[in-house]
N, C-alpha and C positions, 0 to 999 in steps of 0.2 A: 403253042407251048404254054402249058400250065405248071406254075410252081408246085411241087410236091412238097418241099421242106427246106430246111436250112440246116447248117452243121458248122462246127468249130473243130479243127484240127490242131492238135500240139505236137511238135516233134520232141520225142523224148531223147534225142541225141545218139542213140544206138541203133537206128534203122527202124524204130518203132514209132508208129503215130498212134495217138490216142484221141479220141473223139466223143463228142456228144452231138446228138441231132434231134430234131423234131420234125414231124410232119403232120398234115392234116389228120384229125382223128385221134391223135395220141393224147393221152391224159397227162404224160410227163415226159421229159427227154430220155432218150435210149442211148447205148452206147455202140460204138463201132472201134475196132482196132485193126491196125495194119502194119506188116512187116515187110521191109524192102526186099524185092527180089533182083532188082537191076536199077541202078542210078543212072539217069539219062543225062544229066548236065550236073554241074556245081551248084546250081540254085536250090536254095533251101526248099523242101518238100518235093522237088521234081523227081519222078522215078516211076518204076512200075512195081506195085505191091500186091500182096496177098491180104484180102480184107475180110473180117468177120463182124457181123453186126448182129442185133436182135432185131426181129420184126415185131416182137412182143415181148413182154418180160420172160418169155419161156420159149420163144421160137427163133433159133439161130439161123442165119443164112451166110453165105460166103461168094466172093468174086475175086476177079482181079481188079484193081484200081490203077489207072494210069494217071498221073498228075503231071501237067505240062505248063510251062509259061508261055503266053502268047505274046505277040509283038509289042503289046502295052504292058500295063502293071498288073493284068489280071491272069489267073491260073485257070485252066480248063482241066476238068475232071471228067473220067469216063470209067463207069463200073461195068464190066463185062462179066457175064456168068461163066461157068465152066465149060460150057458148049461152045462159047464164042459169041454169043448174042449180047449186044448192048442193051443193059436194062436200066441204066440212069445216065444222065449227063449232068454236070454242074459246071458253075463258075465261081471262082473265089478271089479274095484279095487278102494281101497281109494287113493285119491289125496287130501292131506291135510284134510279138512272135507267134502270133496265131495266124491259121489260114481260116478264114470265115468266108462263108458264102451259102448259095442255094442250089437246089437240084431239082430234076424233073424226070418223071418217067419217059421212056422211049416206047 
């Protein structure tokens, strides 16, 4: 596994997550935003989301995003394309009110 990049998510309190992320080759951070489809637990951030992000300053992309809390204090993230193929996996942790972590290509 090789790390592709890192992210930070902020819970906006209305079922929306806002995010910035970086990865290798980017000159500056880009944005991702996600809207909850299904809450899976009462844990903050956990649920199934529809997510949209920029692959470049002018190239949008979208997927489903599943965020779950594992047995420890970490969160597991999975981005799945609309055809059902996993495209990224990630792991994060809470830092104050933010979910921060890294992700990798599948």
